C-alpha positions as CSV (number, residue, x, y, z in Angstrom):
1,M,82.2,-88.6,41.9
2,T,79.5,-87.5,44.3
3,C,79.4,-85.5,47.5
4,Q,79.1,-88.8,49.5
5,S,82.7,-89.6,48.5
6,C,84.2,-86.1,48.8
7,I,86.3,-84.8,51.6
8,H,84.5,-81.4,51.5
9,W,81.0,-82.8,52.3
10,S,80.5,-82.3,56.0
11,P,77.5,-84.1,57.6
12,K,78.8,-83.6,61.1
13,K,78.7,-79.9,60.8
14,S,75.2,-79.8,59.3
15,G,73.1,-79.9,62.4
16,P,69.5,-81.1,62.3
17,I,69.3,-81.1,58.4
18,A,71.8,-84.0,58.4
19,K,69.1,-86.4,59.6
20,Y,67.5,-86.0,56.1
21,G,70.8,-87.0,54.4
22,F,71.9,-83.5,53.4
23,A,75.1,-81.8,54.4
24,L,77.2,-78.6,54.0
25,C,80.1,-78.4,51.6
26,A,83.3,-77.0,53.2
27,I,83.9,-74.9,50.1
28,G,80.3,-73.9,49.4
29,P,78.0,-71.2,50.9
30,V,77.1,-71.8,54.5
31,W,73.4,-71.9,53.6
32,K,73.5,-74.5,50.9
33,Y,73.0,-78.1,51.9
34,L,73.8,-80.8,49.3
35,A,72.5,-84.3,48.7
36,P,75.0,-87.2,48.7
37,Q,74.3,-87.7,45.0
38,H,75.3,-84.1,44.0
39,T,78.4,-83.7,41.8
40,C,80.8,-80.8,41.2
41,Q,84.2,-80.0,39.6
42,K,86.0,-79.5,43.0
43,H,85.5,-83.1,44.2
44,K,88.4,-84.5,46.2
45,P,88.1,-88.2,47.3
46,A,87.7,-88.8,51.0
47,D,89.4,-91.7,52.7
48,E,87.7,-95.1,52.1
49,S,86.8,-95.5,55.9
50,V,85.0,-92.1,55.8
51,V,83.1,-93.1,52.7
52,S,82.1,-96.4,54.3
53,A,80.9,-94.7,57.4
54,R,78.8,-92.2,55.3
55,V,77.2,-95.1,53.4
56,A,76.3,-96.8,56.7
57,W,75.0,-93.5,58.1
58,L,72.9,-92.7,55.0
59,S,71.3,-96.1,55.0
60,S,70.3,-95.7,58.7
61,A,69.2,-92.1,58.1
62,A,67.0,-93.1,55.1
63,P,63.3,-92.4,55.7
64,R,61.4,-95.5,56.8
65,K,58.2,-96.5,55.0
66,S,55.2,-96.7,57.2
67,G,53.0,-99.8,57.0
68,G,49.8,-97.8,56.5
């Protein structure tokens, strides 16, 4: 169970750092951004539609490889 599938992970509240795939945890410190692969003991599953939207968002936010 990772942050990507947790109700506490909050990409929409994370400002510009979200474009790098990191987000705040609603129950963590306000200065600590977590990767979607992070795990913890307080995980609570998010709705499947939320998880699907996050997967799509993370794939579009992934860094692009340059051709050079």
